[in-house]
All heavy atoms as an XYZ file, in Angstrom:
1045
protein
N     161.649     75.866    113.065
C     161.968     75.395    111.730
C     163.378     74.792    111.723
O     164.267     75.256    112.403
C     161.859     76.546    110.735
C     162.383     76.158    109.368
S     161.787     77.081    107.972
C     160.155     76.447    107.779
N     163.571     73.800    110.894
C     164.850     73.137    110.720
C     165.823     74.083    110.014
O     165.506     74.633    108.955
C     164.620     71.884    109.884
C     165.859     71.043    109.702
O     166.980     71.557    109.830
O     165.696     69.851    109.413
N     167.025     74.269    110.586
C     167.996     75.196    109.988
C     168.378     74.774    108.573
O     168.676     75.629    107.738
C     169.263     75.362    110.860
C     168.937     76.043    112.167
C     169.970     74.056    111.076
N     168.357     73.491    108.278
C     168.675     73.032    106.934
C     167.666     73.543    105.917
O     168.022     73.855    104.784
C     168.744     71.505    106.887
C     169.965     70.952    107.534
C     170.071     70.452    108.805
C     171.269     70.853    106.958
N     171.361     70.055    109.045
C     172.121     70.277    107.926
C     171.805     71.183    105.717
C     173.465     70.031    107.683
C     173.148     70.940    105.474
C     173.956     70.368    106.453
N     166.412     73.633    106.307
C     165.359     74.085    105.397
C     165.431     75.586    105.129
O     164.866     76.064    104.152
C     163.989     73.723    105.944
C     163.756     72.230    105.981
C     162.440     71.864    106.639
O     161.784     72.674    107.263
N     162.068     70.597    106.495
N     166.124     76.319    105.974
C     166.235     77.763    105.802
C     167.399     78.154    104.884
O     167.529     79.318    104.514
C     166.407     78.430    107.166
C     165.196     78.268    108.065
C     165.393     78.883    109.439
O     166.218     79.801    109.578
O     164.701     78.429    110.363
N     168.233     77.209    104.499
C     169.398     77.501    103.681
C     169.033     77.662    102.210
O     168.129     76.998    101.711
C     170.427     76.366    103.800
C     170.991     76.073    105.183
C     171.883     74.838    105.137
C     171.752     77.265    105.726
N     169.763     78.534    101.526
C     169.642     78.602    100.072
C     170.279     77.347     99.487
O     170.994     76.610    100.180
C     170.366     79.841     99.510
O     171.771     79.692     99.738
C     169.857     81.132    100.138
N     170.068     77.121     98.205
C     170.667     75.950     97.553
C     172.194     76.003     97.629
O     172.844     74.984     97.844
C     170.200     75.869     96.103
N     172.752     77.200     97.492
C     174.205     77.357     97.558
C     174.717     77.091     98.975
O     175.712     76.398     99.166
C     174.626     78.755     97.097
C     174.381     79.029     95.634
C     172.977     79.542     95.340
O     172.108     79.577     96.255
O     172.731     79.910     94.176
N     174.032     77.654     99.969
C     174.420     77.419    101.358
C     174.308     75.940    101.706
O     175.164     75.397    102.402
C     173.526     78.237    102.307
C     173.765     79.713    102.277
C     172.709     80.465    103.066
O     171.540     80.066    103.125
N     173.120     81.571    103.676
N     173.262     75.294    101.218
C     173.065     73.876    101.482
C     174.247     73.058    100.955
O     174.782     72.198    101.664
C     171.754     73.401    100.841
C     171.438     71.959    101.110
C     170.792     71.577    102.282
C     171.798     70.957    100.206
C     170.512     70.240    102.549
C     171.518     69.629    100.459
C     170.870     69.273    101.626
O     170.600     67.948    101.887
N     174.670     73.342     99.734
C     175.801     72.612     99.154
C     177.065     72.807     99.992
O     177.801     71.850    100.242
C     176.046     73.058     97.715
N     177.303     74.026    100.439
C     178.479     74.294    101.264
C     178.376     73.567    102.599
O     179.329     72.915    103.038
C     178.665     75.815    101.486
C     179.774     76.086    102.496
C     178.961     76.519    100.162
N     177.221     73.642    103.241
C     177.073     73.043    104.562
C     177.135     71.519    104.510
O     177.691     70.894    105.414
C     175.780     73.522    105.238
C     175.764     75.011    105.570
S     177.209     75.619    106.487
C     177.100     74.663    107.997
N     176.593     70.914    103.471
C     176.707     69.449    103.330
C     178.175     69.068    103.235
O     178.633     68.145    103.914
C     175.913     68.938    102.109
C     176.325     67.513    101.731
C     174.420     69.005    102.374
N     178.929     69.780    102.408
C     180.358     69.489    102.281
C     181.089     69.743    103.589
O     182.010     69.005    103.934
C     180.958     70.311    101.139
C     180.723     69.661     99.801
O     181.550     68.911     99.316
N     179.565     69.935     99.217
N     180.697     70.763    104.328
C     181.344     71.054    105.610
C     181.066     69.950    106.623
O     181.962     69.557    107.376
C     180.883     72.408    106.149
N     179.847     69.417    106.650
C     179.550     68.336    107.596
C     180.326     67.074    107.246
O     180.612     66.259    108.122
C     178.042     68.014    107.666
O     177.586     67.589    106.389
C     177.240     69.202    108.149
N     180.670     66.935    105.975
C     181.446     65.775    105.530
C     182.952     66.023    105.586
O     183.726     65.153    105.185
C     181.035     65.413    104.099
C     179.594     64.966    104.000
C     179.116     64.784    102.570
O     179.842     65.164    101.621
O     178.012     64.271    102.401
N     183.345     67.213    106.078
C     184.763     67.598    106.113
C     185.385     67.394    104.738
O     186.458     66.818    104.587
C     185.506     66.825    107.192
C     184.968     67.084    108.581
C     185.631     66.246    109.653
O     186.820     65.911    109.506
O     184.953     65.927    110.637
N     184.703     67.895    103.733
C     185.115     67.722    102.348
C     185.921     68.930    101.874
O     186.337     69.766    102.675
C     183.883     67.503    101.476
N     186.104     69.007    100.575
C     186.918     70.062     99.973
C     186.051     71.043     99.200
O     185.044     70.659     98.604
C     187.958     69.448     99.032
C     188.936     68.549     99.731
C     188.783     67.178     99.709
C     190.008     69.086    100.428
C     189.695     66.348    100.358
C     190.912     68.266    101.085
C     190.753     66.902    101.045
O     191.644     66.100    101.693
N     186.485     72.299     99.167
C     185.770     73.308     98.395
C     185.705     72.948     96.916
O     184.770     73.342     96.223
C     186.420     74.689     98.560
C     186.019     75.461     99.814
C     186.822     76.753     99.927
C     184.538     75.765     99.817
N     186.668     72.182     96.426
C     186.679     71.809     95.013
C     185.490     70.930     94.623
O     185.244     70.731     93.439
C     187.985     71.102     94.655
O     188.153     69.942     95.445
N     184.738     70.441     95.585
C     183.560     69.639     95.272
C     182.242     70.361     95.432
O     181.199     69.859     95.004
N     182.263     71.545     96.021
C     181.018     72.234     96.378
C     180.164     72.569     95.164
O     178.964     72.291     95.136
C     181.320     73.507     97.206
C     180.095     74.395     97.331
C     181.840     73.130     98.585
N     180.744     73.194     94.158
C     179.941     73.602     92.995
C     179.436     72.375     92.245
O     178.298     72.357     91.758
C     180.736     74.559     92.092
C     181.005     75.868     92.855
C     179.985     74.836     90.793
C     181.905     76.866     92.145
N     180.236     71.337     92.170
C     179.817     70.099     91.516
C     178.662     69.451     92.296
O     177.706     68.952     91.695
C     180.993     69.135     91.380
C     182.121     69.730     90.565
C     183.183     70.374     91.184
C     182.107     69.667     89.175
C     184.217     70.937     90.448
C     183.134     70.223     88.424
C     184.188     70.859     89.062
O     185.203     71.419     88.327
N     178.731     69.471     93.637
C     177.631     68.945     94.454
C     176.372     69.791     94.282
O     175.261     69.257     94.225
C     178.024     68.902     95.933
C     178.926     67.738     96.273
O     179.163     66.877     95.402
O     179.407     67.685     97.415
N     176.544     71.094     94.212
C     175.399     71.983     93.975
C     174.737     71.617     92.649
O     173.505     71.540     92.565
C     175.858     73.443     93.980
C     174.765     74.395     93.646
N     174.565     74.856     92.372
C     173.816     74.972     94.416
C     173.526     75.677     92.364
N     173.056     75.764     93.601
N     175.543     71.390     91.624
C     175.001     70.983     90.330
C     174.193     69.699     90.477
O     173.086     69.593     89.938
C     176.137     70.790     89.316
C     175.636     70.320     87.974
O     174.786     70.948     87.357
N     176.169     69.199     87.510
N     174.707     68.746     91.229
C     173.998     67.481     91.425
C     172.676     67.710     92.154
O     171.626     67.227     91.731
C     174.855     66.474     92.193
C     174.162     65.170     92.408
C     174.127     64.213     91.404
C     173.504     64.903     93.605
C     173.456     63.014     91.576
C     172.835     63.712     93.793
C     172.804     62.758     92.780
N     172.715     68.466     93.259
C     171.503     68.661     94.075
C     170.431     69.470     93.349
O     169.242     69.289     93.616
C     171.846     69.343     95.402
C     172.585     68.452     96.346
N     172.034     67.337     96.913
C     173.847     68.502     96.811
C     172.911     66.738     97.689
N     174.029     67.422     97.631
N     170.836     70.328     92.428
C     169.847     71.171     91.753
C     169.452     70.671     90.367
O     168.395     71.052     89.872
C     170.340     72.631     91.641
O     171.580     72.661     90.941
C     170.496     73.264     92.999
N     170.273     69.817     89.757
C     170.005     69.424     88.371
C     169.901     67.922     88.124
O     169.691     67.513     86.983
C     171.105     69.990     87.453
C     171.111     71.492     87.460
O     170.078     72.141     87.318
N     172.290     72.077     87.646
N     170.061     67.112     89.151
C     170.017     65.661     88.954
C     168.616     65.214     88.534
O     167.608     65.765     88.980
C     170.439     64.943     90.225
N     168.594     64.237     87.678
C     167.336     63.659     87.216
C     167.375     62.154     87.469
O     168.437     61.538     87.441
C     167.093     63.951     85.716
C     166.873     65.436     85.485
C     168.225     63.443     84.863
N     166.198     61.571     87.701
C     166.156     60.125     87.948
C     166.543     59.330     86.701
O     166.199     59.698     85.583
C     164.700     59.864     88.318
C     164.055     61.182     88.504
C     164.907     62.198     87.826
N     167.266     58.248     86.943
C     167.561     57.273     85.891
C     167.091     55.931     86.413
O     166.567     55.845     87.522
C     169.067     57.223     85.572
O     169.766     56.725     86.718
C     169.604     58.575     85.171
N     167.337     54.895     85.673
C     166.899     53.572     86.109
C     167.527     53.117     87.406
O     166.935     52.359     88.155
N     168.728     53.586     87.718
C     169.428     53.096     88.906
C     169.684     54.168     89.963
O     170.323     53.891     90.959
C     170.776     52.488     88.506
O     171.554     53.487     87.844
C     170.591     51.296     87.596
N     169.238     55.369     89.755
C     169.486     56.430     90.733
C     169.309     57.798     90.109
O     168.459     57.993     89.250
N     170.149     58.734     90.525
C     170.100     60.095     90.008
C     171.377     60.402     89.252
O     172.456     59.941     89.632
C     169.953     61.098     91.157
C     168.670     61.022     91.977
C     168.756     61.953     93.178
C     167.475     61.387     91.117
N     171.239     61.203     88.214
C     172.386     61.623     87.427
C     172.236     63.105     87.130
O     171.157     63.570     86.781
C     172.453     60.816     86.113
C     173.160     61.543     85.008
C     173.090     59.480     86.338
N     173.338     63.844     87.314
C     173.345     65.271     86.992
C     174.074     65.475     85.673
O     175.042     64.764     85.375
C     174.043     66.063     88.086
N     173.618     66.440     84.897
C     174.362     66.726     83.670
C     175.745     67.255     84.024
O     175.933     67.880     85.070
C     173.516     67.806     82.986
C     172.685     68.403     84.057
C     172.499     67.335     85.097
N     176.728     67.007     83.176
C     178.074     67.518     83.465
C     178.057     69.041     83.546
O     177.259     69.702     82.890
C     178.914     67.048     82.287
C     178.055     66.183     81.450
C     176.653     66.301     81.915
N     178.943     69.572     84.359
C     179.085     71.016     84.469
C     180.466     71.372     83.910
O     181.465     70.740     84.256
C     178.891     71.502     85.920
C     178.901     73.027     85.986
C     179.861     70.863     86.871
C     178.452     73.590     87.329
N     180.491     72.351     83.038
C     181.741     72.714     82.370
C     182.637     73.539     83.295
O     182.164     74.170     84.240
C     181.442     73.527     81.111
O     180.923     74.802     81.466
N     183.931     73.534     82.983
C     184.855     74.374     83.732
C     184.461     75.843     83.601
O     184.552     76.602     84.562
C     186.286     74.171     83.250
C     187.283     75.004     84.031
C     188.728     74.748     83.659
O     189.091     73.587     83.406
O     189.494     75.732     83.644
N     183.984     76.218     82.432
C     183.547     77.601     82.216
C     182.406     77.967     83.165
O     182.393     79.048     83.755
C     183.111     77.782     80.766
C     182.639     79.174     80.426
C     182.203     79.289     78.970
O     182.737     78.572     78.103
O     181.317     80.106     78.716
N     181.455     77.075     83.345
C     180.338     77.342     84.249
C     180.812     77.391     85.693
O     180.369     78.234     86.467
C     179.236     76.290     84.078
C     178.047     76.524     84.996
S     177.276     78.166     84.878
C     176.461     78.039     83.313
N     181.711     76.489     86.077
C     182.253     76.526     87.437
C     182.930     77.877     87.674
O     182.698     78.525     88.690
C     183.225     75.355     87.692
C     183.914     75.517     89.050
C     182.490     74.025     87.622
N     183.745     78.300     86.728
C     184.424     79.605     86.858
C     183.418     80.749     86.993
O     183.627     81.674     87.754
C     185.361     79.848     85.675
C     186.615     79.011     85.731
C     187.528     79.298     84.538
N     188.700     78.463     84.555
C     189.795     78.709     85.259
N     189.873     79.797     86.010
N     190.819     77.882     85.233
N     182.317     80.669     86.265
C     181.268     81.677     86.354
C     180.637     81.705     87.751
O     180.299     82.772     88.272
C     180.196     81.399     85.286
C     179.010     82.305     85.371
C     179.071     83.605     84.882
C     177.825     81.862     85.939
C     177.964     84.448     84.972
C     176.720     82.698     86.028
C     176.787     84.000     85.541
N     180.496     80.537     88.366
C     179.839     80.423     89.676
C     180.770     80.710     90.858
O     180.294     80.909     91.974
C     179.222     79.036     89.832
C     178.046     78.726     88.914
C     177.678     77.252     89.003
C     176.854     79.608     89.243
N     182.071     80.726     90.644
C     183.023     80.905     91.744
C     182.735     82.151     92.569
O     182.664     82.051     93.808
C     184.483     80.880     91.235
C     184.868     79.453     90.841
C     185.442     81.425     92.292
C     186.209     79.339     90.118
N     182.548     83.325     91.988
C     182.298     84.509     92.844
C     181.070     84.346     93.735
O     181.079     84.750     94.900
C     182.119     85.648     91.843
C     182.830     85.193     90.610
C     182.648     83.697     90.577
N     180.017     83.752     93.202
C     178.795     83.540     93.989
C     179.073     82.613     95.172
O     178.672     82.887     96.308
C     177.722     82.952     93.076
C     176.386     82.778     93.738
C     175.330     82.650     92.680
N     174.728     81.343     92.664
C     174.006     80.876     91.680
N     173.815     81.585     90.593
N     173.463     79.689     91.754
N     179.766     81.505     94.927
C     180.055     80.564     96.000
C     181.107     81.106     96.965
O     181.046     80.828     98.160
C     180.445     79.201     95.434
C     179.248     78.382     95.074
C     178.680     78.490     93.814
C     178.663     77.546     95.999
C     177.544     77.762     93.485
C     177.537     76.816     95.688
C     176.969     76.917     94.418
N     182.046     81.887     96.468
C     183.026     82.524     97.357
C     182.317     83.445     98.339
O     182.649     83.462     99.538
C     184.065     83.290     96.544
N     181.330     84.187     97.872
C     180.552     85.057     98.764
C     179.779     84.246     99.792
O     179.700     84.624    100.972
C     179.583     85.937     97.965
C     180.266     87.049     97.190
O     181.451     87.337     97.454
O     179.595     87.632     96.301
N     179.200     83.133     99.369
C     178.441     82.279    100.297
C     179.367     81.735    101.377
O     179.047     81.788    102.573
C     177.743     81.123     99.534
C     177.196     80.078    100.498
C     176.632     81.675     98.656
N     180.526     81.220    100.982
C     181.469     80.664    101.959
C     181.945     81.762    102.906
O     181.994     81.558    104.123
C     182.650     79.960    101.261
C     183.747     79.607    102.253
C     182.153     78.704    100.545
N     182.280     82.923    102.376
C     182.728     84.035    103.230
C     181.644     84.407    104.240
O     181.944     84.647    105.418
C     183.107     85.241    102.371
N     180.395     84.433    103.804
C     179.289     84.757    104.708
C     179.135     83.684    105.788
O     178.933     84.012    106.969
C     177.987     84.887    103.912
C     176.789     85.119    104.811
O     176.742     86.172    105.497
O     175.895     84.240    104.853
N     179.233     82.410    105.421
C     179.087     81.338    106.406
C     180.241     81.337    107.402
O     180.046     81.015    108.576
C     178.957     79.989    105.700
C     177.691     79.820    104.847
C     177.746     78.521    104.058
C     176.434     79.906    105.694
N     181.429     81.725    106.937
C     182.566     81.869    107.852
C     182.289     83.021    108.814
O     182.490     82.893    110.028
C     183.879     82.091    107.075
C     184.296     80.812    106.349
C     184.990     82.557    108.018
C     185.439     80.990    105.359
N     181.810     84.135    108.284
C     181.518     85.305    109.123
C     180.432     84.997    110.157
O     180.488     85.481    111.284
C     181.086     86.474    108.242
C     180.967     87.775    109.016
C     180.738     88.956    108.102
O     181.482     89.096    107.113
O     179.812     89.736    108.384
N     179.469     84.190    109.791
C     178.411     83.790    110.733
C     178.945     82.853    111.821
O     178.278     82.593    112.803
C     177.281     83.067    110.005
C     176.455     83.929    109.106
C     175.430     83.084    108.404
N     174.766     83.814    107.357
C     173.473     83.726    107.098
N     172.708     82.912    107.808
N     172.944     84.410    106.123
N     180.134     82.296    111.554
C     180.712     81.356    112.509
C     180.193     79.943    112.348
O     180.296     79.130    113.263
N     179.649     79.614    111.177
C     179.079     78.294    110.940
C     180.092     77.310    110.390
O     179.950     76.099    110.574
C     177.900     78.369    109.978
C     176.703     79.096    110.524
C     176.585     79.713    111.736
C     175.463     79.284    109.860
N     175.340     80.275    111.863
C     174.624     80.026    110.723
C     174.968     78.915    108.622
C     173.331     80.393    110.393
C     173.679     79.282    108.278
C     172.872     79.995    109.161
N     181.080     77.824    109.643
C     182.101     76.956    109.063
C     183.471     77.586    109.233
O     183.600     78.781    109.509
C     181.876     76.659    107.556
C     181.964     77.942    106.730
C     180.595     75.899    107.331
C     181.996     77.706    105.222
N     184.474     76.749    109.031
C     185.861     77.185    108.986
C     186.488     76.472    107.797
O     186.037     75.388    107.413
C     186.576     76.778    110.280
C     188.008     77.226    110.366
C     188.704     76.766    111.639
O     188.022     76.376    112.610
O     189.941     76.786    111.639
N     187.504     77.089    107.197
C     188.249     76.417    106.148
C     189.723     76.383    106.524
O     190.210     77.266    107.228
C     188.057     77.048    104.748
C     188.596     78.480    104.689
C     186.590     76.986    104.329
C     188.582     79.091    103.283
N     190.400     75.339    106.074
C     191.836     75.174    106.301
C     192.449     74.527    105.066
O     191.748     73.904    104.268
C     192.121     74.292    107.520
C     191.681     74.897    108.826
C     192.120     74.048    109.982
N     191.607     74.582    111.243
C     191.881     74.079    112.420
N     192.675     73.014    112.523
N     191.382     74.602    113.510
N     193.775     74.626    104.978
C     194.480     74.041    103.835
C     195.549     73.056    104.309
O     196.743     73.332    104.240
C     195.108     75.139    102.971
C     195.667     74.636    101.672
C     196.057     75.735    100.710
O     196.146     76.911    101.113
O     196.265     75.415     99.531
N     195.108     71.886    104.766
C     196.100     70.879    105.157
C     196.678     70.214    103.913
O     195.949     69.875    102.980
C     195.279     69.888    105.975
C     193.899     70.011    105.432
C     193.745     71.434    104.977
N     197.963     70.043    103.878
C     198.609     69.453    102.706
C     198.642     67.933    102.759
O     199.056     67.296    101.795
C     200.010     70.036    102.537
C     199.952     71.505    102.259
N     199.553     72.020    101.057
C     200.197     72.578    103.046
C     199.571     73.336    101.087
N     199.957     73.707    102.297
N     198.163     67.386    103.873
C     198.141     65.929    103.996
C     196.724     65.373    104.141
O     196.546     64.202    104.415
C     198.996     65.497    105.184
C     198.496     66.048    106.512
O     197.465     66.770    106.533
O     199.132     65.771    107.543
N     195.706     66.226    103.991
C     194.324     65.778    104.099
C     193.824     65.609    105.519
O     192.710     65.154    105.728
N     194.628     65.985    106.494
C     194.231     65.879    107.907
C     193.920     67.271    108.441
O     194.810     68.118    108.525
C     195.353     65.237    108.733
C     195.637     63.809    108.373
C     194.500     62.879    108.730
O     193.809     63.116    109.754
O     194.298     61.905    107.989
N     192.672     67.504    108.808
C     192.206     68.806    109.266
C     193.131     69.423    110.312
O     193.526     70.578    110.209
C     190.787     68.681    109.824
C     190.237     69.953    110.368
C     190.215     70.347    111.675
C     189.648     71.017    109.627
N     189.639     71.580    111.795
C     189.276     72.018    110.548
C     189.381     71.234    108.282
C     188.661     73.204    110.170
C     188.769     72.407    107.899
C     188.417     73.383    108.834
N     193.477     68.663    111.324
C     194.258     69.193    112.449
C     195.718     69.474    112.119
O     196.423     70.072    112.932
C     194.163     68.261    113.652
C     192.790     68.310    114.281
O     192.134     69.352    114.297
N     192.324     67.175    114.767
N     196.181     69.069    110.953
C     197.571     69.352    110.609
C     197.750     70.761    110.043
O     198.872     71.198    109.826
C     198.114     68.315    109.630
O     197.495     68.464    108.378
N     196.655     71.470    109.829
C     196.718     72.859    109.349
C     196.031     73.762    110.355
O     194.982     73.415    110.901
C     196.038     72.989    107.992
N     196.619     74.896    110.580
C     196.013     75.850    111.503
C     194.926     76.670    110.830
O     194.772     76.631    109.611
N     194.182     77.424    111.625
C     193.171     78.316    111.053
C     193.821     79.297    110.078
O     194.958     79.706    110.250
C     192.609     79.046    112.276
C     192.911     78.150    113.432
C     194.204     77.472    113.085
N     193.071     79.661    109.067
C     193.566     80.593    108.059
C     193.279     82.026    108.499
O     192.259     82.300    109.130
C     192.900     80.316    106.711
C     193.213     78.933    106.166
S     192.266     78.482    104.689
C     193.201     79.345    103.433
N     194.180     82.930    108.156
C     193.953     84.352    108.423
C     192.887     84.868    107.462
O     192.563     84.214    106.454
C     195.242     85.164    108.214
O     195.584     85.128    106.818
C     196.392     84.634    109.076
N     192.357     86.048    107.738
C     191.369     86.651    106.832
C     191.946     86.803    105.434
O     191.243     86.570    104.437
C     190.917     88.012    107.360
C     190.084     87.897    108.637
O     189.581     86.790    108.943
O     189.919     88.931    109.323
N     193.208     87.184    105.350
C     193.858     87.362    104.053
C     193.997     86.021    103.321
O     193.787     85.935    102.103
C     195.232     88.027    104.210
C     195.185     89.456    104.713
C     194.968     89.571    106.235
O     195.217     88.580    106.977
O     194.539     90.649    106.675
N     194.359     84.987    104.050
C     194.479     83.658    103.443
C     193.120     83.143    102.971
O     193.024     82.540    101.896
C     195.098     82.673    104.430
C     196.568     82.929    104.707
C     197.104     82.108    105.864
O     196.349     81.779    106.807
O     198.320     81.798    105.819
N     192.080     83.392    103.750
C     190.731     82.980    103.356
C     190.330     83.702    102.079
O     189.866     83.078    101.115
C     189.704     83.257    104.482
C     188.277     83.131    103.967
C     189.935     82.325    105.657
N     190.520     85.012    102.041
C     190.152     85.794    100.855
C     190.908     85.306     99.621
O     190.320     85.149     98.539
C     190.410     87.276    101.098
N     192.200     85.045     99.777
C     193.004     84.570     98.647
C     192.546     83.190     98.188
O     192.450     82.927     96.984
C     194.480     84.554     99.023
N     192.266     82.302     99.124
C     191.818     80.955     98.768
C     190.473     80.993     98.052
O     190.269     80.302     97.054
C     191.722     80.078    100.017
N     189.549     81.811     98.540
C     188.224     81.881     97.922
C     188.273     82.502     96.538
O     187.441     82.194     95.676
C     187.252     82.646     98.818
C     186.943     81.997    100.173
C     185.959     82.843    100.962
C     186.432     80.574    100.009
N     189.242     83.372     96.285
C     189.381     84.027     94.982
C     190.147     83.168     93.975
O     190.120     83.449     92.776
C     190.080     85.372     95.152
N     190.810     82.128     94.429
C     191.644     81.287     93.568
C     190.785     80.226     92.867
O     190.219     79.347     93.523
C     192.722     80.604     94.415
C     193.664     79.733     93.616
O     193.503     79.623     92.380
O     194.573     79.150     94.240
N     190.683     80.267     91.540
C     189.883     79.257     90.835
C     190.311     77.823     91.134
O     189.482     76.915     91.137
C     190.103     79.592     89.356
C     190.469     81.037     89.347
C     191.233     81.269     90.630
N     191.602     77.609     91.412
C     192.064     76.254     91.720
C     191.497     75.711     93.026
O     191.536     74.507     93.265
C     193.591     76.188     91.736
C     194.171     76.176     90.329
O     193.466     75.736     89.395
O     195.321     76.605     90.168
N     190.976     76.571     93.865
C     190.282     76.130     95.080
C     188.985     75.421     94.724
O     188.564     74.502     95.420
C     189.972     77.340     95.987
O     191.200     77.918     96.415
C     189.136     76.969     97.192
N     188.350     75.829     93.643
C     187.000     75.398     93.288
C     186.940     74.350     92.189
O     185.970     73.614     92.097
C     186.191     76.612     92.852
C     186.111     77.650     93.901
C     186.908     78.758     94.036
C     185.214     77.694     94.996
N     186.538     79.479     95.141
C     185.493     78.850     95.747
C     184.169     76.859     95.418
C     184.790     79.189     96.895
C     183.455     77.204     96.558
C     183.774     78.360     97.279
N     187.953     74.328     91.331
C     187.939     73.426     90.188
C     188.534     72.070     90.560
O     189.506     72.002     91.305
C     188.748     74.024     89.040
C     188.143     75.259     88.400
C     189.179     75.986     87.565
C     186.927     74.891     87.563
N     187.950     71.021     90.029
C     188.490     69.688     90.229
C     189.206     69.299     88.948
O     188.613     69.260     87.875
C     187.391     68.679     90.549
C     187.976     67.344     90.823
C     187.998     66.263     89.992
C     188.674     66.958     92.007
N     188.666     65.226     90.590
C     189.088     65.632     91.831
C     188.983     67.608     93.196
C     189.791     64.930     92.796
C     189.687     66.916     94.145
C     190.080     65.587     93.945
N     190.493     69.040     89.054
C     191.321     68.709     87.899
C     191.642     67.220     87.913
O     192.116     66.706     88.920
C     192.637     69.501     87.936
C     192.446     70.972     88.023
N     192.034     71.735     86.958
C     192.601     71.847     89.055
C     191.951     73.009     87.317
N     192.287     73.093     88.588
N     191.393     66.580     86.807
C     191.722     65.156     86.681
C     193.196     64.956     86.350
O     193.793     63.967     86.737
C     190.868     64.511     85.582
C     189.392     64.474     85.894
C     189.031     63.510     86.990
O     189.751     62.512     87.189
O     188.016     63.746     87.666
N     193.788     65.893     85.615
C     195.125     65.696     85.059
C     196.253     66.350     85.846
O     197.398     66.245     85.474
C     195.155     66.220     83.612
C     194.109     65.590     82.724
C     194.226     64.084     82.631
O     195.318     63.543     82.618
N     193.092     63.396     82.611
N     195.916     67.086     86.912
C     196.967     67.735     87.688
C     196.526     67.881     89.141
O     195.379     67.609     89.477
C     197.357     69.077     87.094
C     196.276     70.135     87.114
C     196.809     71.428     86.479
N     195.788     72.425     86.326
C     195.546     73.411     87.193
N     196.250     73.508     88.294
N     194.602     74.292     86.965
N     197.443     68.315     89.968
C     197.150     68.447     91.397
C     196.062     69.496     91.635
O     195.947     70.473     90.891
C     198.417     68.830     92.159
N     195.282     69.278     92.647
C     194.221     70.194     93.037
C     194.627     70.948     94.293
O     195.357     70.419     95.133
C     192.931     69.416     93.322
C     192.391     68.744     92.088
O     191.836     69.385     91.228
N     192.587     67.435     91.994
N     194.146     72.169     94.437
C     194.320     72.890     95.687
C     193.266     72.360     96.643
O     192.066     72.413     96.350
C     194.147     74.396     95.483
C     194.435     75.151     96.760
C     194.578     76.618     96.553
N     194.969     77.231     97.818
C     194.993     78.524     98.026
N     194.690     79.365     97.056
N     195.357     78.998     99.201
N     193.682     71.851     97.784
C     192.766     71.158     98.679
C     192.471     71.994     99.923
O     193.177     71.925    100.926
C     193.346     69.791     99.048
C     193.561     68.869     97.845
C     194.221     67.579     98.273
C     192.254     68.606     97.111
N     191.406     72.769     99.822
C     190.918     73.578    100.932
C     189.748     72.823    101.549
O     188.723     72.595    100.906
C     190.447     74.972    100.462
C     191.538     75.700     99.678
C     189.934     75.785    101.634
C     192.713     76.151    100.501
N     189.897     72.430    102.805
C     188.863     71.664    103.498
C     187.894     72.592    104.226
O     188.268     73.665    104.681
C     189.486     70.721    104.525
C     190.304     69.605    103.928
S     190.968     68.487    105.196
C     189.510     67.464    105.479
N     186.655     72.130    104.343
C     185.627     72.814    105.114
C     185.262     71.964    106.315
O     185.267     70.736    106.225
C     184.329     72.937    104.318
C     184.310     73.664    103.031
C     184.058     72.715    101.902
C     183.190     74.663    103.098
N     184.869     72.624    107.389
C     184.352     71.907    108.549
C     183.336     72.812    109.248
O     183.494     74.023    109.269
C     185.460     71.528    109.525
C     184.953     70.719    110.722
S     186.285     70.248    111.835
C     186.627     68.635    111.193
N     182.312     72.199    109.797
C     181.354     72.972    110.582
C     181.989     73.364    111.911
O     182.929     72.724    112.379
C     180.069     72.170    110.855
O     180.401     70.986    111.579
C     179.334     71.821    109.574
N     181.441     74.403    112.500
C     181.887     74.839    113.826
C     180.893     74.356    114.874
O     179.802     73.884    114.546
C     181.967     76.371    113.891
O     180.635     76.888    113.740
C     182.901     76.936    112.831
N     181.250     74.528    116.123
C     180.332     74.150    117.202
C     179.065     75.006    117.152
O     177.993     74.547    117.546
C     181.016     74.255    118.560
O     181.475     75.564    118.780
N     179.171     76.230    116.656
C     177.978     77.090    116.520
C     176.956     76.419    115.611
O     175.779     76.313    115.949
C     178.365     78.474    115.950
O     179.297     79.084    116.839
C     177.154     79.370    115.765
N     177.396     75.962    114.433
C     176.486     75.272    113.515
C     176.007     73.959    114.113
O     174.815     73.648    114.048
C     177.141     75.005    112.163
C     176.265     74.111    111.328
C     176.373     72.765    111.188
C     175.106     74.506    110.591
N     175.369     72.293    110.385
C     174.574     73.334    110.007
C     174.476     75.717    110.362
C     173.436     73.352    109.200
C     173.344     75.737    109.555
C     172.833     74.564    108.990
N     176.923     73.198    114.673
C     176.554     71.895    115.226
C     175.475     72.040    116.287
O     174.516     71.263    116.315
C     177.780     71.191    115.807
C     178.831     70.856    114.747
O     178.494     70.827    113.535
O     179.989     70.635    115.134
N     175.582     73.046    117.143
C     174.570     73.294    118.175
C     173.238     73.692    117.558
O     172.179     73.225    117.992
C     175.044     74.365    119.161
C     176.208     73.913    120.027
O     176.469     72.684    120.105
O     176.878     74.785    120.623
N     173.282     74.566    116.542
C     172.046     74.980    115.874
C     171.352     73.797    115.205
O     170.140     73.651    115.290
C     172.348     76.052    114.804
C     172.647     77.407    115.366
S     173.144     78.621    114.100
C     172.155     78.231    112.704
N     172.132     72.961    114.545
C     171.566     71.809    113.826
C     170.958     70.808    114.809
O     169.927     70.197    114.509
C     172.635     71.147    112.973
N     171.559     70.656    115.978
C     171.031     69.723    116.986
C     169.689     70.214    117.541
O     168.829     69.422    117.858
C     172.013     69.550    118.131
C     173.189     68.693    117.796
C     174.147     68.613    118.974
C     175.457     68.001    118.559
N     176.463     68.077    119.606
N     169.556     71.528    117.688
C     168.345     72.091    118.280
C     167.173     72.105    117.317
O     166.033     72.218    117.751
C     168.590     73.518    118.765
C     169.472     73.593    119.996
C     169.458     74.978    120.597
N     169.868     75.999    119.659
C     171.076     76.579    119.617
N     171.981     76.236    120.486
N     171.359     77.489    118.728
N     167.446     71.996    116.022
C     166.326     72.100    115.072
C     165.768     70.751    114.716
O     166.213     69.732    115.080
C     166.766     72.834    113.813
O     167.790     72.156    113.155
């Protein structure tokens, strides 16, 4: 079976963002798109998701990310210049703090965002190639 097909909707959103070397601040919004988008004349559109709903979902997604890190499928880092290699691996304490911080997950239009990047590991890459 394809490893992508075995993922929950939440895991799928995280792993898609990790393969794109994206930011955690987009994961819940992408999940909303993948689970709630409806066809329109020119493509798909998802209903807006409120900050309140994102805040409600943070603990669930924090658990998913922590589990995927523990499985060795993803890693997260906090580069301040948007370059993965400019930041070192995060300690367990730093990971826990980042996952618990709402600013990691929320996308703010009017102020700076906390930019925690995700990336797949060779463990995931090997599994995905074999399936």
